[in-house]
C-alpha positions in Angstrom: 23.6 -0.8 17.7 22.9 1.6 14.9 19.3 1.7 13.4 18.3 2.9 10.0 21.0 0.9 7.5 19.6 -0.3 4.2 21.3 -2.8 1.4 24.2 -1.8 -0.7 22.7 0.7 -3.3 23.6 1.6 -6.5 24.1 -0.8 -9.1 27.7 -2.0 -8.9 29.1 -5.4 -8.5 28.6 -5.5 -4.7 25.0 -4.0 -5.0 21.9 -5.3 -3.5 20.3 -4.8 -7.2 23.3 -7.0 -8.7 22.8 -9.6 -5.9 19.1 -10.1 -5.0 18.7 -13.1 -7.5 17.1 -15.4 -4.5 14.9 -12.5 -2.9 13.6 -12.5 -7.1 12.5 -15.7 -6.8 11.2 -15.4 -3.3 8.8 -12.6 -5.8 8.3 -14.7 -8.6 6.9 -17.5 -6.4 4.2 -15.5 -5.1 3.0 -14.2 -8.4 0.2 -16.7 -8.5 -0.8 -17.3 -5.3 -1.0 -13.2 -5.5 -3.2 -12.9 -8.2 -5.6 -16.4 -7.3 -5.6 -14.4 -4.3 -6.6 -10.4 -5.3 -9.5 -12.6 -7.7 -10.7 -14.1 -5.0 -10.6 -12.4 -1.6 -10.8 -8.2 -2.7 -13.8 -7.0 -3.0 -13.6 -4.3 -6.0 -17.5 -3.0 -6.1 -16.9 -1.9 -2.1 -13.6 -0.8 -2.4 -14.6 1.4 -5.2 -17.7 2.7 -3.9 -16.5 3.4 -0.4 -12.8 4.2 -0.6 -10.6 7.3 -1.5 -9.8 7.3 -5.2 -6.8 6.7 -6.5 -6.3 3.0 -5.7 -3.2 2.8 -3.4 -0.2 0.6 -3.0 2.4 0.0 -0.8 5.9 -1.7 -0.9 7.2 -1.9 2.7 11.2 -2.7 2.8 11.0 -2.1 -1.2 15.1 -1.4 -1.2 16.3 -0.3 -4.5 14.9 -2.4 -6.8 14.2 -4.3 -9.4 12.3 -6.6 -6.9 9.8 -4.2 -6.0 8.7 -3.3 -9.4 8.2 -6.9 -10.4 5.8 -7.5 -7.8 4.1 -4.0 -8.0 3.5 -4.9 -11.7 1.9 -8.0 -10.6 -0.6 -6.6 -8.1 -1.7 -3.9 -10.3 -2.2 -6.2 -13.5 -4.1 -8.4 -10.8 -6.6 -5.4 -9.8 -7.2 -4.3 -13.3 -8.1 -7.9 -14.3 -10.5 -8.3 -11.4 -12.0 -5.1 -12.3 -12.6 -6.1 -16.5 -13.7 -9.5 -14.8 -16.1 -7.9 -12.5 -17.5 -5.8 -15.6 -15.6 -2.5 -14.5 -13.2 -2.0 -17.1 -14.3 1.5 -17.4 -13.6 1.9 -14.2 -10.0 1.4 -13.4 -8.7 3.9 -11.6 -5.2 5.5 -11.3 -2.6 3.7 -9.3 -0.6 5.1 -6.7 2.4 3.4 -5.1 4.4 3.9 -2.1 7.5 2.4 -2.2 9.2 2.2 1.5 12.5 1.6 2.9 15.1 3.4 5.4 15.5 6.5 5.3 19.1 5.8 4.4 18.2 3.4 1.6 19.2 4.6 -2.0 15.8 5.9 -3.3 17.8 8.3 -5.7 19.0 4.0 -7.4 15.3 3.2 -6.9 13.9 6.1 -8.7 16.1 6.2 -11.3 15.5 2.3 -12.3 11.6 3.2 -12.2 9.9 1.4 -15.7 9.0 4.0 -17.7 5.8 1.7 -18.9 4.5 1.4 -15.2 1.3 2.8 -15.1 1.1 4.3 -11.9 2.4 7.0 -9.7 5.5 6.3 -7.5 6.3 8.1 -3.9 8.9 7.1 -1.6 8.3 6.6 2.0 11.2 6.8 4.0 10.9 5.4 7.8 10.7 2.3 9.7 7.8 0.2 8.9 7.6 -1.2 12.4 5.5 2.4 12.8 2.3 3.7 11.0 3.8 5.5 7.5 0.4 6.1 5.4 -2.7 7.7 7.0 -5.5 6.1 8.5 -7.9 3.6 5.9 -5.7 5.3 2.9 -4.1 2.4 1.4 -5.6 -0.3 -0.8 -3.3 -3.4 -0.4 0.0 -3.7 1.2 3.1 -5.9 0.1 6.8 -7.1 1.6 8.8 -9.5 0.4 11.9 -10.7 2.2 12.3 -8.1 4.7 10.0 -8.8 7.9 12.9 -11.1 9.4 14.9 -7.9 9.7 14.7 -6.9 13.3 13.7 -3.1 14.6 16.8 -3.7 16.8 19.1 -6.0 18.6 17.3 -7.7 21.3 19.5 -5.5 24.5 20.0 -8.7 26.6 22.7 -10.0 23.9 25.2 -7.6 24.4 24.6 -7.2 27.9 27.5 -8.9 29.9 25.0 -9.4 33.0 22.8 -11.2 31.0 21.7 -15.0 30.8 21.6 -14.3 27.3 25.2 -12.4 26.4 26.0 -13.7 23.0 29.7 -13.0 23.7 32.2 -14.4 20.7 29.1 -14.7 18.5 27.0 -12.2 15.8 24.0 -13.9 15.9 21.5 -16.6 17.9 22.4 -19.9 15.3 24.7 -21.9 17.4 24.2 -19.6 20.6 22.3 -21.0 23.9 19.0 -21.4 24.3 18.1 -17.7 26.4 19.6 -15.8 23.1 17.1 -17.6 20.8 14.4 -17.1 23.1 14.8 -13.0 23.2 15.4 -12.9 19.3 12.4 -14.4 19.1 10.9 -12.0 21.5 12.0 -9.4 19.6 11.2 -10.7 16.2 6.7 -11.4 18.1 7.1 -8.0 19.0 8.2 -6.4 15.8 5.8 -8.1 13.5 2.8 -7.1 16.3 3.9 -3.4 15.7 4.4 -4.0 12.0 0.7 -5.8 11.7 -1.0 -3.4 13.6 0.7 0.1 11.8 -0.3 -1.6 8.1 -3.9 -2.3 9.9 -4.5 1.5 10.5 -3.5 2.3 7.3 -5.2 -0.6 5.3 -9.1 0.2 4.1 -11.5 -2.1 5.3 -11.2 -5.3 3.3 -8.1 -4.2 1.9 -5.0 -6.9 1.1 -1.9 -7.3 2.6 0.8 -10.4 0.9 3.8 -11.0 2.6 7.0 -12.7 2.0 8.8 -14.0 4.9 11.9 -16.1 5.2 11.5 -19.1 7.5 13.1 -21.9 8.9 11.2 -25.3 9.2 9.4 -26.2 12.4 11.1 -29.4 12.9 14.5 -27.4 12.6 13.2 -24.6 15.1 12.0 -26.9 17.5 15.4 -29.5 17.4 17.4 -25.8 17.8 19.4 -27.3 14.8 21.1 -24.6 13.1 20.0 -24.2 9.4 23.1 -23.2 6.7 22.5 -20.0 6.7 22.6 -19.8 10.3 25.7 -21.2 9.9 27.0 -18.7 7.6 26.3 -16.0 9.9 28.3 -18.0 12.2 31.5 -18.4 9.9 31.2 -14.9 9.1 31.5 -14.0 13.4 34.7 -16.4 12.7 36.0 -13.8 10.0 35.7 -10.7 12.7 37.2 -12.9 15.7 40.1 -13.3 13.0 40.7 -10.1 11.6 40.1 -9.1 15.6 43.4 -11.5 16.8 45.5 -9.6 14.5 44.3 -6.4 15.2 42.3 -5.0 12.6 39.3 -4.4 14.7 38.4 -4.0 18.5 37.4 -7.7 20.4 35.2 -5.3 22.0 33.3 -4.2 18.8 33.0 -7.8 18.1 31.3 -9.1 21.3 28.9 -6.1 21.3 27.7 -6.7 17.5 24.7 -8.6 16.6 22.7 -9.2 13.3 19.3 -8.3 13.6 17.6 -10.8 11.7 16.0 -13.4 12.9 14.6 -16.6 10.8 11.0 -17.5 12.4 9.4 -21.0 12.2 5.9 -21.8 10.1 4.5 -22.5 13.8 5.6 -19.0 14.7 3.9 -16.9 12.1 1.2 -18.4 12.2 0.3 -18.2 15.8 1.3 -14.2 15.8 -1.1 -13.7 12.8 -4.1 -15.4 14.3 -3.2 -13.1 17.4 -4.0 -10.2 15.6 -7.4 -8.8 15.9 -7.9 -6.3 13.2 -6.6 -8.8 10.3 -7.9 -12.4 9.5 -5.2 -14.7 8.1 -7.1 -15.9 4.4 -4.1 -17.8 3.2 -0.8 -19.6 4.4 1.8 -21.6 2.4 5.3 -22.6 2.4 7.5 -21.9 -0.1 10.4 -23.4 -2.5 12.5 -21.0 -4.1 14.0 -21.9 -7.6 17.0 -18.9 -7.1 18.9 -20.9 -4.2 20.3 -23.3 -7.1 21.8 -20.3 -8.4 23.0 -18.0 -5.1 24.1 -20.7 -3.0 26.1 -22.9 -5.4 29.5 -21.3 -4.8 31.3 -19.4 -2.1 32.1 -16.1 -4.3 28.0 -16.2 -4.6 26.8 -16.5 -1.3 29.6 -13.7 -0.2 28.2 -11.0 -3.2 24.7 -12.6 -1.5 25.7 -11.5 2.0 27.7 -8.3 1.5 25.3 -6.8 -0.3 22.8 -7.1 2.4 24.7 -6.5 5.4 27.9 -4.5 5.1 26.0 -1.3 5.6 25.9 -3.0 8.8 29.1 -3.8 9.5 30.6 -0.8 8.1 28.9 1.4 11.2 30.4 -1.3 13.2 33.5 -1.8 12.1 34.3 1.1 9.7 35.0 0.7 5.7 38.8 -0.3 5.4 38.5 -4.0 6.5 34.9 -4.6 4.6 37.9 -6.1 1.5 39.1 -8.5 4.0 36.4 -9.2 6.0 34.7 -10.7 3.0 37.7 -12.6 1.3 38.7 -14.6 4.2 34.3 -15.8 4.6 34.9 -16.4 1.1 38.0 -18.4 1.4 36.3 -19.8 5.0 33.4 -20.9 3.0 35.0 -22.5 0.0 36.8 -25.1 3.0 33.3 -26.4 3.8 31.4 -27.3 0.6 28.3 -28.6 2.8 27.4 -24.6 3.1 27.7 -23.7 -0.8 25.5 -26.9 -1.8 22.4 -25.5 -3.2 20.7 -28.9 -1.5 21.3 -28.2 2.3 19.8 -24.4 1.7 16.9 -25.5 4.2 15.6 -22.3 4.3 12.1 -21.6 3.2 9.9 -18.9 2.4 6.4 -18.6 3.9 3.5 -16.8 2.1 0.7 -15.1 4.2 -2.2 -13.2 2.6 -4.7 -11.5 5.3 -7.7 -8.8 4.8 -8.3 -5.8 6.8 -11.5 -6.5 9.0 -14.5 -4.0 9.1 -13.7 -1.5 11.4 -16.8 -1.2 14.3 
């Protein structure tokens, strides 16, 4: 499975920039929580007296905008308000924002879209966010929204025909056997540990990190029920098999293809976060996304939403020639099952987590 894929670039009708309103909803519902936690948890006097200037913020998994700019504005304004409340209005530092994503991300579109009145210095940091990307104790605030459910790689067992977790004929763990779900969960746990340790290295003592993570309710994960989003992946997999039967793609390539995506449960996230020895969990909440009523109300909207996120990955495995036919077939199949495009049936949730860097000894 090729690594380093990115969301669709540019600003066209199939771009991530034009088809990420659900992710924008996640940013919007986290706004007030971020403001509250900066006001409550950030010791600006301690940070301003002991750490480097300027004040550094990073967004991990920024894609091409515009959602990342909204989040960065919220964080910067909350920090400025905190300084004013502490009587440090005259000491507002320069702000530097690092935008991180895969090296294949469309950084040209990102930087061409930077808000003119942004009040911060901007820099790109391409690379895998499961690894250290910034110097030790150089970062004051880390942020990541709707990114951590993307795995660093597909679990190798699911494409191994000698493994009990071989996922033949499917492209995701949704609806697959228990062994498949287990290796996906294990991959997610390892990836999250790597991400948290990398950020702990980069954050200053007392620095904060806000995470917004797509998830499935505990009861659904424990019962191994397939949520609607995972059923949509099943439909996409069936479309690939249909194209294989027509001779348009190699069936072996379909059997060797799995999506590097895992939606954890709140309990999984809580357990993994609390196990980290460098970070304290200050707050964790389940949020509801209002934008799902826009995105998930019709088959075409769902198809565009998934195409913007998955097309780069699919192209690397199957080439670009089949993409239009694949997503036309996908849209047709969705239209035949009204439950899949009823927003009320969307059972995916998002988890907000606020972590604080422990003092180094």
